[in-house]
ZAFI-721652 format. One line per field, with one value per residue (C-alpha): residue number from 1; residue in three letters; x, y, z. Coordinates in nm, 4 decimals, always signed. Layout:
REM residues N
i <- (NUM,...)
aa <- (ALA,...)
xx <- (X,...)
yy <- (Y,...)
zz <- (Z,...)
REM end
This chain:
REM residues 349
i <- (1,2,3,4,5,6,7,8,9,10,11,12,13,14,15,16,17,18,19,20,21,22,23,24,25,26,27,28,29,30,31,32,33,34,35,36,37,38,39,40,41,42,43,44,45,46,47,48,49,50,51,52,53,54,55,56,57,58,59,60,61,62,63,64,65,66,67,68,69,70,71,72,73,74,75,76,77,78,79,80,81,82,83,84,85,86,87,88,89,90,91,92,93,94,95,96,97,98,99,100,101,102,103,104,105,106,107,108,109,110,111,112,113,114,115,116,117,118,119,120,121,122,123,124,125,126,127,128,129,130,131,132,133,134,135,136,137,138,139,140,141,142,143,144,145,146,147,148,149,150,151,152,153,154,155,156,157,158,159,160,161,162,163,164,165,166,167,168,169,170,171,172,173,174,175,176,177,178,179,180,181,182,183,184,185,186,187,188,189,190,191,192,193,194,195,196,197,198,199,200,201,202,203,204,205,206,207,208,209,210,211,212,213,214,215,216,217,218,219,220,221,222,223,224,225,226,227,228,229,230,231,232,233,234,235,236,237,238,239,240,241,242,243,244,245,246,247,248,249,250,251,252,253,254,255,256,257,258,259,260,261,262,263,264,265,266,267,268,269,270,271,272,273,274,275,276,277,278,279,280,281,282,283,284,285,286,287,288,289,290,291,292,293,294,295,296,297,298,299,300,301,302,303,304,305,306,307,308,309,310,311,312,313,314,315,316,317,318,319,320,321,322,323,324,325,326,327,328,329,330,331,332,333,334,335,336,337,338,339,340,341,342,343,344,345,346,347,348,349)
aa <- (MET,ASP,SER,GLN,ILE,PRO,SER,LYS,PRO,ARG,PHE,HIS,TYR,ALA,GLU,GLU,LYS,ALA,ARG,GLN,VAL,LEU,LEU,TYR,CYS,HIS,VAL,SER,SER,MET,PRO,ILE,ASP,VAL,ARG,SER,LEU,ILE,LYS,SER,SER,ASN,LYS,CYS,THR,ILE,LYS,ARG,TYR,SER,LYS,LEU,MET,GLU,ARG,TYR,GLY,PHE,SER,LYS,GLN,ASP,LEU,VAL,ASP,LYS,PHE,GLY,ASN,ASP,GLY,ALA,ILE,LEU,TYR,HIS,THR,GLN,ASN,THR,LYS,PRO,TYR,THR,ILE,ILE,TYR,ASN,ASP,VAL,ASP,LYS,PRO,GLU,THR,ARG,ILE,ASN,TRP,THR,LEU,ALA,HIS,GLU,LEU,GLY,HIS,PHE,VAL,LEU,LYS,HIS,HIS,ILE,GLU,PHE,ASP,GLU,THR,LYS,LEU,ALA,ARG,GLY,GLY,LEU,THR,ASP,ASP,GLU,TYR,LYS,ILE,LEU,ASP,ALA,GLU,ALA,ASP,ALA,PHE,ALA,ALA,GLU,LEU,LEU,SER,PRO,LEU,MET,ILE,MET,ILE,ALA,ALA,LYS,TRP,ASP,THR,LYS,ASP,ALA,LEU,ILE,GLN,HIS,THR,GLY,LEU,SER,ASN,MET,ALA,ALA,ARG,ASN,ARG,SER,ARG,ALA,ILE,ARG,LYS,VAL,LYS,ILE,PHE,LYS,GLU,CYS,TYR,PHE,LYS,TYR,GLU,ARG,GLU,LEU,TYR,TYR,THR,PHE,TYR,ASN,HIS,ILE,TYR,LYS,LYS,PHE,CYS,PRO,GLU,CYS,LYS,THR,SER,PHE,ILE,ASP,ARG,ASP,ALA,LYS,TYR,CYS,PRO,ILE,CYS,GLY,GLU,HIS,ASN,LEU,ILE,TRP,LYS,ASN,THR,GLU,GLU,ASN,ILE,MET,LYS,TYR,SER,GLY,ILE,LEU,VAL,ASP,GLU,ASN,SER,LYS,ALA,TYR,THR,CYS,PRO,GLN,CYS,GLU,ASN,GLU,GLU,ILE,MET,PRO,ASP,GLY,ASP,HIS,CYS,MET,ILE,CYS,GLY,PHE,TYR,LEU,ILE,ASN,LYS,CYS,VAL,GLY,LYS,ARG,GLN,TYR,ASP,GLU,TYR,GLY,ASP,LEU,VAL,GLY,PHE,LYS,ASP,ALA,CYS,ASN,LYS,PRO,LEU,PRO,GLY,ASN,ALA,ARG,TYR,CYS,PRO,TYR,CYS,GLY,GLY,GLU,SER,SER,PHE,TYR,ALA,ASP,GLY,ILE,LEU,ASN,ASP,TRP,LYS,ILE,GLU,LYS,ASN,THR,LEU,TYR,ASP,ASP,THR,ILE,ILE,PRO,PHE)
xx <- (+1.8278,+1.9170,+1.5909,+1.5467,+1.5384,+1.1979,+1.1826,+1.0173,+0.9813,+0.7090,+0.5788,+0.2581,+0.4490,+0.7055,+0.4361,+0.2428,+0.5509,+0.6027,+0.2473,+0.2957,+0.6072,+0.4247,+0.1410,+0.3671,+0.5735,+0.2581,+0.3560,+0.0751,+0.2327,+0.4762,+0.7492,+0.8545,+1.1554,+1.3325,+1.6208,+1.3802,+1.2172,+1.5540,+1.6583,+1.3268,+1.3967,+1.6513,+1.8315,+1.9798,+2.2065,+2.3064,+2.6539,+2.7468,+3.0421,+3.1323,+3.1550,+3.3667,+3.5956,+3.6360,+3.6927,+3.9172,+4.0747,+3.9115,+3.8585,+3.5218,+3.6760,+3.8147,+3.4605,+3.3196,+3.5892,+3.5401,+3.1608,+3.1292,+2.8575,+2.8448,+2.5034,+2.4372,+2.4599,+2.3040,+2.5973,+2.6146,+2.8073,+2.8823,+2.7474,+2.4417,+2.2456,+2.3449,+2.2867,+2.4191,+2.3198,+2.6212,+2.5375,+2.7056,+2.6117,+2.9125,+2.7878,+2.4285,+2.1226,+1.8905,+1.6113,+1.8378,+1.9651,+1.6109,+1.5196,+1.8432,+1.7830,+1.4253,+1.5598,+1.8116,+1.5459,+1.3431,+1.6199,+1.6200,+1.2419,+1.1982,+1.4644,+1.6765,+1.9752,+1.8194,+1.6108,+1.8669,+2.1936,+2.3311,+2.6750,+2.5166,+2.3976,+2.6879,+2.6306,+2.9293,+2.7351,+2.4379,+2.3808,+2.2639,+1.9099,+1.8967,+2.0274,+1.7684,+1.4819,+1.5768,+1.6552,+1.3153,+1.1472,+1.3439,+1.2471,+0.8797,+0.9097,+1.0763,+0.8147,+0.5237,+0.6967,+0.7676,+0.4472,+0.1763,-0.0523,-0.3777,-0.2730,-0.1599,-0.4880,-0.7083,-0.5237,-0.5001,-0.1262,-0.0561,+0.1420,+0.5184,+0.5132,+0.2653,+0.4761,+0.7883,+0.6065,+0.4431,+0.6777,+1.0225,+1.0884,+1.3521,+1.2478,+1.3076,+1.1520,+0.8465,+0.8024,+0.8173,+0.5869,+0.3361,+0.3122,+0.2636,-0.0103,-0.2044,-0.2048,-0.3514,-0.6041,-0.8370,-0.9223,-0.8451,-1.1724,-1.0422,-0.8017,-0.5029,-0.4365,-0.3453,-0.4397,-0.7703,-0.6163,-0.3333,-0.5841,-0.7493,-0.4104,-0.3134,-0.6642,-0.5859,-0.2683,-0.4424,-0.7382,-0.5714,-0.7171,-0.5726,-0.7420,-0.4928,-0.7551,-0.8349,-0.5406,-0.7514,-0.6721,-0.9099,-0.9583,-1.2424,-1.2395,-1.5185,-1.4802,-1.4777,-1.5253,-1.3637,-1.5983,-1.4713,-1.4673,-1.6441,-1.3578,-1.3193,-0.9380,-0.8492,-0.5072,-0.3267,-0.0708,+0.1228,+0.2079,+0.0878,+0.2692,+0.0609,-0.2646,-0.5620,-0.7877,-1.1353,-1.3766,-1.7047,-1.9800,-1.9182,-2.1376,-2.1880,-2.1398,-2.4705,-2.3633,-2.6043,-2.4915,-2.4434,-2.5468,-2.7819,-2.5581,-2.8210,-2.9443,-2.6790,-2.9406,-2.7672,-3.0807,-3.0852,-3.3424,-3.1894,-3.4649,-3.5235,-3.3584,-3.4632,-3.3793,-3.6769,-3.6066,-3.5567,-3.6491,-3.3105,-3.2333,-2.9447,-2.7996,-2.5375,-2.6184,-2.6128,-2.9011,-2.7963,-2.6968,-2.8479,-3.0967,-3.1677,-3.4442,-3.3970,-3.3569,-3.0761,-3.2891,-3.2456,-3.5443,-3.4187,-3.1860,-3.1950,-3.0122,-2.9359,-2.7826,-2.8798,-2.5656,-2.4581,-2.1482,-1.8728,-1.9406,-1.7109,-1.8277,-1.9510,-1.9992,-2.0779,-1.7607,-1.9651,-2.1853,-2.0601,-2.3877,-2.3967,-2.4217,-2.7218,-2.5055,-2.3497,-2.6783,-2.8333,-2.5490,-2.4064,-2.0671,-1.8784,-1.7483,-1.4022,-1.2429,-1.3472,-1.1888,-0.8738,-0.8256,-0.8871,-0.6214,-0.3648,-0.4462,-0.3857,-0.0443,+0.0865,+0.3476,+0.2975,+0.6113)
yy <- (-2.3343,-2.5921,-2.7347,-2.9892,-2.8301,-2.9123,-3.1857,-2.9498,-2.5693,-2.4039,-2.1810,-2.0647,-1.9839,-1.7777,-1.5894,-1.5230,-1.3700,-1.1437,-1.0103,-0.9602,-0.7493,-0.5282,-0.4626,-0.4115,-0.1550,+0.0182,-0.0315,+0.0765,+0.1313,-0.0275,-0.0850,-0.2002,-0.0237,-0.3258,-0.1238,+0.0759,-0.2456,-0.3891,-0.0715,-0.0550,-0.3914,-0.2302,-0.5625,-0.5659,-0.3294,-0.3170,-0.2894,-0.2547,-0.4106,-0.0739,+0.0913,-0.1893,-0.1761,+0.1991,+0.1944,-0.1113,-0.1457,-0.4830,-0.6008,-0.7420,-1.0891,-1.0482,-0.9959,-1.2828,-1.5110,-1.3821,-1.4184,-1.7028,-1.5287,-1.3120,-1.1694,-1.1158,-1.2850,-1.2458,-1.2240,-1.2450,-0.9667,-0.8595,-0.5076,-0.3400,-0.4675,-0.8333,-0.9055,-0.7464,-0.8022,-0.7543,-0.7301,-0.6843,-0.3490,-0.3376,-0.5309,-0.6215,-0.4348,-0.2651,-0.5133,-0.8009,-0.6192,-0.5553,-0.9221,-1.0313,-0.7992,-0.9286,-1.2841,-1.2166,-1.0339,-1.3520,-1.5583,-1.3096,-1.2878,-1.6650,-1.7016,-1.9428,-1.8004,-1.8863,-2.1976,-2.3829,-2.2646,-1.9316,-2.0812,-2.2724,-1.9660,-1.9964,-2.2709,-2.4666,-2.5572,-2.7130,-3.0042,-2.9194,-3.0334,-2.8294,-2.5252,-2.5577,-2.5864,-2.2734,-2.0863,-2.1806,-2.0410,-1.7158,-1.6941,-1.7437,-1.4673,-1.2336,-1.3008,-1.2279,-0.9249,-0.7591,-0.8697,-0.9697,-1.2246,-1.0653,-0.7241,-0.8616,-1.0489,-0.7586,-0.5116,-0.7595,-0.7072,-1.0675,-1.0338,-1.0140,-0.6544,-0.5410,-0.6966,-0.5247,-0.1899,-0.2041,-0.4107,-0.3559,-0.7284,-0.8340,-0.9853,-1.3413,-1.2927,-1.1264,-1.4132,-1.6724,-1.4735,-1.4241,-1.7998,-1.8573,-1.5923,-1.7281,-2.0760,-1.9457,-1.7040,-1.9733,-2.0953,-1.7921,-1.7887,-1.8057,-1.5744,-1.6529,-1.4542,-1.0890,-1.1030,-0.9187,-0.6596,-0.6136,-0.5644,-0.2734,-0.1258,-0.1148,-0.0219,+0.3395,+0.2353,-0.0344,+0.1719,+0.4994,+0.6365,+0.9126,+1.0856,+1.2018,+1.4363,+1.6643,+1.5576,+1.4656,+1.1788,+0.9889,+0.6535,+0.4255,+0.0500,+0.0312,+0.3585,+0.3343,+0.7035,+1.0200,+1.1993,+1.5396,+1.5210,+1.1912,+1.0414,+0.6640,+0.6352,+0.6098,+0.4751,+0.3834,+0.6460,+0.6738,+1.0428,+1.3728,+1.5792,+1.7878,+1.6738,+1.9071,+1.9650,+2.0628,+2.2519,+2.1063,+2.1196,+1.9964,+1.6884,+1.4245,+1.0479,+1.0260,+1.2910,+1.5437,+1.9079,+2.0653,+2.4026,+2.4616,+2.5165,+2.7413,+2.9809,+2.9082,+2.8209,+2.6557,+2.5175,+2.1754,+1.9307,+1.5934,+1.3947,+1.6212,+1.5943,+1.9409,+2.2890,+2.4260,+2.7780,+2.7357,+2.3694,+2.2728,+1.8979,+1.8609,+1.5217,+1.4871,+1.1703,+1.0287,+1.1587,+0.9848,+1.1062,+1.4011,+1.3316,+1.5770,+1.5935,+1.6244,+2.0015,+1.9728,+2.0755,+1.9015,+1.6817,+1.5120,+1.2472,+0.8679,+0.5576,+0.7059,+0.4644,+0.7052,+0.6314,+0.8978,+1.0904,+1.3036,+1.6749,+1.7706,+1.5023,+1.6340,+1.2830,+0.9401,+0.7275,+0.4072,+0.4697,+0.8015,+0.9892,+1.3481,+1.4378,+1.6288,+1.9189,+1.9543,+1.9118,+2.1827,+2.4227,+2.4259,+2.2905,+2.4570,+2.2617,+2.1293,+2.3092,+2.6480,+2.5765,+2.4302,+2.7245,+2.9727,+2.8068,+2.8118,+3.1731,+3.2771,+3.1125,+3.2918,+3.5517,+3.8726,+4.0197)
zz <- (+2.3879,+2.1224,+1.9847,+1.7129,+1.3683,+1.2109,+0.9508,+0.7022,+0.6701,+0.8824,+0.6049,+0.7764,+1.0931,+0.8991,+0.7067,+1.0264,+1.1850,+0.8831,+0.9098,+1.2813,+1.2172,+0.9660,+1.2097,+1.5101,+1.3175,+1.1825,+0.8179,+0.5863,+0.2447,+0.0019,-0.0944,+0.2509,+0.4027,+0.5503,+0.6904,+0.9083,+1.0326,+1.1316,+1.3109,+1.4972,+1.6617,+1.8989,+1.9046,+1.5592,+1.3649,+0.9991,+0.8505,+0.4842,+0.3073,+0.1568,+0.4986,+0.6438,+0.3409,+0.3779,+0.7543,+0.7909,+0.4487,+0.3762,+0.0228,-0.0729,-0.0918,+0.2602,+0.3881,+0.1856,+0.3251,+0.6809,+0.6901,+0.4426,+0.2422,-0.0693,+0.0199,+0.3901,+0.7261,+1.0698,+1.3063,+1.6872,+1.8634,+2.2191,+2.1697,+2.3246,+2.0268,+2.0203,+1.6517,+1.3352,+0.9742,+0.7519,+0.3833,+0.0483,-0.1055,-0.3378,-0.6400,-0.5577,-0.6972,-0.4503,-0.5211,-0.4276,-0.1173,+0.0043,-0.0317,+0.1374,+0.4331,+0.4647,+0.4543,+0.7343,+0.9352,+0.8968,+1.0575,+1.3456,+1.3962,+1.3639,+1.6351,+1.4366,+1.6249,+1.9636,+1.9152,+1.7065,+1.8679,+1.7507,+1.6822,+1.3938,+1.2047,+0.9661,+0.7137,+0.8419,+1.1567,+0.9750,+0.7449,+0.3948,+0.4749,+0.7968,+0.6188,+0.3421,+0.5926,+0.7871,+0.4662,+0.3218,+0.6335,+0.6008,+0.2327,+0.3205,+0.5787,+0.3262,+0.0576,+0.2942,+0.4442,+0.1081,-0.0683,+0.1821,+0.0213,+0.1374,+0.0038,-0.3320,-0.3806,-0.2699,-0.4920,-0.7826,-0.7979,-0.8867,-1.2103,-1.2241,-1.3511,-1.0843,-0.8104,-0.9389,-0.9538,-0.6119,-0.3974,-0.5453,-0.5862,-0.8359,-1.1659,-1.0489,-0.7049,-0.8617,-1.1062,-0.8289,-0.6019,-0.8831,-0.9336,-0.5608,-0.5337,-0.8295,-0.6800,-0.3546,-0.5119,-0.6333,-0.2822,-0.0627,+0.1296,+0.4872,+0.6682,+0.8808,+1.1945,+1.1287,+0.7583,+0.7853,+1.0160,+0.7689,+0.4878,+0.6703,+0.7592,+0.3899,+0.2700,+0.1787,-0.0009,-0.2048,-0.3207,-0.4120,-0.7322,-0.9504,-1.2436,-1.5102,-1.6567,-1.3608,-1.1399,-0.8393,-0.6041,-0.3784,-0.2066,-0.3108,-0.3591,-0.6182,-0.8084,-1.1880,-1.2659,-1.1369,-0.8925,-1.0099,-1.3898,-1.4614,-1.6650,-1.6803,-1.7027,-1.3338,-1.2374,-0.9152,-0.8178,-0.4932,-0.4854,-0.3463,-0.6087,-0.8510,-0.6909,-0.7315,-0.4295,-0.5485,-0.3267,-0.2077,+0.0489,+0.4033,+0.4514,+0.7215,+0.6930,+0.5032,+0.2488,+0.3977,+0.4098,+0.7518,+0.6090,+0.3174,+0.0113,-0.1502,+0.1195,+0.3867,+0.6458,+0.9416,+1.1072,+0.9480,+1.0824,+1.1802,+1.0099,+0.7099,+0.3700,+0.2505,+0.3752,+0.5715,+0.4396,+0.0647,+0.0131,-0.1331,-0.1346,+0.1123,+0.0187,-0.2516,-0.4420,-0.7925,-1.0066,-1.3294,-1.6738,-1.8557,-2.1309,-2.4144,-2.6717,-3.0447,-3.0114,-2.7558,-2.4590,-2.1264,-2.0480,-1.7326,-1.5958,-1.6112,-1.4888,-1.1466,-0.8954,-0.6124,-0.4120,-0.1588,-0.2679,-0.1109,-0.0734,-0.3622,-0.6061,-0.9384,-1.0723,-0.9352,-0.9168,-0.9564,-1.2619,-1.4011,-1.3460,-1.2208,-0.8543,-0.7255,-0.6045,-0.9501,-1.1366,-0.9152,-0.9902,-0.6378,-0.7492,-1.0336,-1.3279,-1.2401,-1.5386,-1.4024,-1.0666,-1.2195,-1.4556,-1.1745,-0.9619,-1.2391,-1.3279,-0.9661,-0.9602,-1.2695,-1.1787,-1.3850,-1.5409)
REM end
């Protein structure tokens, strides 16, 4: 098929295809591993300059001259997998390589090699204007693939530094993408196809929270305080290393204990909030912040938001108040549990 090359780039179409690829390949975290996406196509392979130079004795300039490109090219072959992306890994930084691979994957997914005659993939077969149009579409695909607009807006990763940290874009690509995102943010009220689905797919990745104080990690979009120690200095951290797992009470979706934490009664009434044996309040929720009199004696709690909390929450992640389970002495202070864990791991000599 040899269709007419469009008169201007189809940016929305290219971005839509990028989102479709991410969902089809079940990608749910960043930075995006473009090599894995290419390999998963089963129609496209990847070859590196360095490997070709080692195997066939080519120089880098030989390959540049042969393929007419110093970065990468989508090349038609007669193999089982009919297309190969050949890229320069000799003197290009990884950030640039990742973008280049995403760009070439864009040419493949957008079917530039089929719809507009595969023999014209090399620049020599296109006019300058035609080349720029198809290249702009591939760039739009790469930008959306590596830094999906919906995810960047939801996570508020719209600055150059945030984009570099979370997506692995190069300095220049991150600067350009940041400008594009900020232009769209001001009127991003509607959703294109696949965007909302992509948002939910990346939800856990976007809203990861880590507390440097007690080393716990959890997922919550609106949390401002750590539910374990109550600290306010939460950060985003994509790691499972050195993460503390604090004990808690098993609760249902309404934060109600399945077994009474105080007397261990297992006969919990479906419509009751208190244990029918000891009267203990079975729902872990925010009860507010402690208030003391002039003599230092506890006189009660105030400013409770009353939101239901996870079974191991000592504090409310939304207002910083104490949880009912912690206030009632059912959950130990996090420092006790942390110190106990570390003491148990010490090897005596």
